[in-house]
N, C-alpha and C positions, 0 to 999 in steps of 0.2 A: 492568478498570475498576472504579471505586468512587466514592462520593461523598466529595470532599475539601473540608472546610470552609475558607472564607477566614478566615485567622487574623490577628489584629492584629499588624502588623510591629514594634511597639514593642519594642525590645531589652530592656526591663525585665521583659518576660514571658518565662519560660523554658518553652517548650511541651513539653519532654521531662521536665519536673519538675512540682512542685505549683504550681498557679495560684491566685491569690486569687479567692474566690467572692463577694466583697462589692462587685464592680464589674461594670458591663455591658460594660466594655472587653474582657473575655475571652469575651463571649457570641458564639456562632456565629449569624449572621443570614442567610448565603447560602453557596452552594457554588460551587466553581470549575467552569468550563465544561469539556467534554470536551477541547477543544483545548488546555487548559492542563495536562492530565495527561500523564505520560510515555507514549508509544505508538510502536510501530513499524508501518510499512506496507511489506510486501515488502522486507525488507533484502537487499542483494546476496548475503549469505552463504547465503540460502535456508532458514534455520532460525531458530526462536525456542524458548526453553525457560524454564520457571520452576519452582523448587522451594521456593516461599514465601520467596524471597530478593529481592535488590535488582533493581529494574527497569533499572538501569544496567549490569547484567552478564548480559544475556539473549540474547546472540548472539555471533558472532565479535568479538573485541576491537576489530577495525578499525571495526566498525559499531555499537558500543554507544553509547547516548545518554550525554551528559555531565551529571552532577548539577549542574554550574554553571548550567545553563539553567533551573533550577527553584528554587522557594522553599524554603529550608532549614527553615522552620517547618512544612512539610508532613510532615517526619519520615521520609522514605523511607530505608530501609537502603541503604548504599553498599558493603557487603562481602559476600563469599561465605559460605554455610554449607557444611557438608561435602558435601551432595548436589550443590549447584551447582558446587563446586570439582571434584568427581569427574566431572560431566558435561563440564566444560571440559577436563579431562585426557583423557577418552575420545574427544572429537571432535577437538580440537586441530587444526582446519583441514582435517581429512581429509574425503573424501566418505563419506557414510553411506548404505548401501543398507538395504533393509528388514530383512535378517537382522542386520546390525550394529545397527540401531535397536532391535530386540528384545533383543539382548544388553546394550545400554546400560540399557534399562528394568529388566532382571532382574539387574543388577550388584549384587554383595554386598560390594564392596571399599571401604574407607575411602580418602580421598585421601592423597597423599603427605604433605601438611602438614595436620594436624588443625585443624578450625575450631570445636571446642567452646568454650563460654564459659569453661570452666575448663581450664587447660593440663594435661591428663592425660598428656601426653608425659612429664612428670616421673616417672610410674610406670614407664615403660619404661627410663628412663635412671638410675634410682636406684642408687647405689653400695651394694651389700648385703654387701660384703666383711667389714665389721665387725659384722654382725648375727649374733646367736646364735639360730639357728632350728632347728626340728625337721625331720626328713626330709620331712614333709608340706608344710611351708612352702617348702622348697627345690624340691619338685616343682611347687608353685604358681607360684613365681617363674620357674622354668625354662620352664614351659608358657606363661607370659605373654610372656616375652622372646623366645621362638621363634615367636610368633604372626605370621601373615602379614597381619593386620588385615582378615580376611574374616569376615563375619557368617554363616557356614554352620553348620548344626545340628550337624555332626560336629567342630566346632572347639573345642579345649580353651581356647585363648586367648580366644575369643569369649565363652565362658561366664564366665570371670574378668572380662572387660571389662564385660559386662552387669551383673554384681553391683556392680562398682566404680562404674559410671555412675549407677545408681539410688541408691547409698549417698551418693556425693558430691553429686548433684543435690539431695538432701534436706538434707544436712549444710551445704552452702554456699549454700543458697537465700537470695537477697537480697544476697549479697556481690557486689562489683564483679568484672568479669572479671579473672583473674590466673592465674599458674601455681600448681600444687599444690606446697606446701612439702614438704621432706623429712619433717618430722614428720607431716604429713597423709598422705604417701605410705606411710610405715611403718604408720600407723594403719589405712589402707585395706586394705593387704595383710593385716593382722591380722584385720580385720573379715571379709574374704572367707574366710580360713582358718577362723576360728571358725564362720562360717555353714555352710561345706561340711562340716566335721567334725560339727557339731551335727545337721544334717539328713540327711547322706549317709554319714558315717563315713569319708570319704576326700576327697582334693583333686583326684584325677585324673579330672575330669569334663568332659563336653562341654557346649556350649550347649544341645543338645537334651535332655540329661539333666535340666537345670534348668528350661528354658522349654518350655511345651507349647501346642499349638494344640488347643483343647478344644471339642467339640461333643457335647452330651449326655454319655454315658458314654464317649465316644471321645476319648482324649488322645494326641496324636502329637508327636514331637520337632519343635520350631519353630525356624526360622532368623530372623535379623534382630534389630536393636536400633535405638534412635533415631538418625536422620540418616544412614543409608545409603540407597541408592536403592531397596532393598527393606526398608523399616523395619518394626519391630515395637515396640509399646509393651505392657508387661506389668505385672501386679500380683500380689501374693502370692496363692497359691491354696491348696495343701495339701501337707503334709509337706516344706516348704521349696521346693517347686516354684512357678513363676510361670506364670500363664495369660495368653496374648496377648489384649489388649483393644482394640487399634487398630493402625494402620499400613497396610501394603499390604492392600488389600481387593479391591473390584471393579476389574478391569483390562480395558481395551478398546482394541484397535488397529483403526483404520479407514483403509482405502485407497480413494481415489476414482479410478475408472477413467476413462481418456481416451476410451473408445469410447462413453460415454453409458450404459453399464450401471450397475446399482445398485452401491453401495459393497461392498467385501469387508470383512467384519467378523470379528474374532477376539476372544473374551472369555473370562474366567473369574471366578468369584466365590469368596470365601473358603471357603464351605461348600456352598451350593446355592441353589436358587430357592424354597425353602419354609421356613417357620418351624414347620411341623407335624412333630413327631418321628416320626409314623407315615407320613409321605410318603417315597417313594423319592428325592425330591429334597432331603431335609433336609440331607444331607451328601455327595451324589453327586459334587460338584466338589472335595471336600477333597483328594483324592489328586492331581488335576490341579494345583490351586493349589500344593501343596507341591513338586511336580515342575516347577513353572514351565512348565506346558503351558497351551494355550488350546484352545477349541473354535471351529471355523470355521463361520460361518453363510453360506451361499450362497443368493442369491435372484436369479432371473431375472425379467425384466419379465413381468408377467401371472401369475407363479407365486404361489400362495397357501400352499404348504407349505414349511416350513423344512427344510433339510438340515444336519446337524451332523456334524462329524468332528473328532477330536482332532488338534491340531497340536503337535508337540514342539519345545520351544525349543532351538535350536542352542547348545551350550555354547561 
């Protein structure tokens, strides 16, 4: 839910673009009621999900809301992003038990059809037969073309893709959505090659070689990149490596019991429950987080002490 302003329906105003500021006709004076906003109440599919994408693609396709019933001026997205597309592929009308639900949450695979703003598929399909390249460049191209599109720390293709992603995101910032051109694809390969050779002296690198999860003086190989279900956002750090600054963080699974007992809760934090480097909890969850494990908290009625145990994610 959110506050949605009631916008002037006059078609001379383009609400997705720049609006005139010298008239009160574009001034927001009231908000729409809750009943005017897209919402689902117990859909027959039995599930809802959102990955910061369209409210019209939030459950089984048979039960999704239609955007035709809502004001276009509200500006709702009507398309999938990579994460929502992947969730749709993974559920695909099947029944999902708790084990499967956790597998979906920790999934590190891009969808079959990529949904990035810029068509980076061009990089995978580039004809390199006429390119004069060094052995290191061919290693780079081969590693990328054989990539399974998973964002695991031990993946060589994922390391290449992560560098490509941040390079193209900056280079094409502000450009309308489109496919990467052949010229841009060649230039991007060259950028990644030069970057790896400059900072690491080789191109046969994994994602975890380049991207690190850092806490104090502890730096560990990190999985993930933008828009997988286990995303990581990173920034330049040291010696060519990048440090994770956002993405998957605090994770919590809650199951409500039918017998009236308190909920069953599993959780994990990126590092730990303390910001004090001297505390034993400064980074005591770091290993669990990287291994996609959770700690289970069990509480019985009338119990004041918490009991915790590690729960391993079924691959």
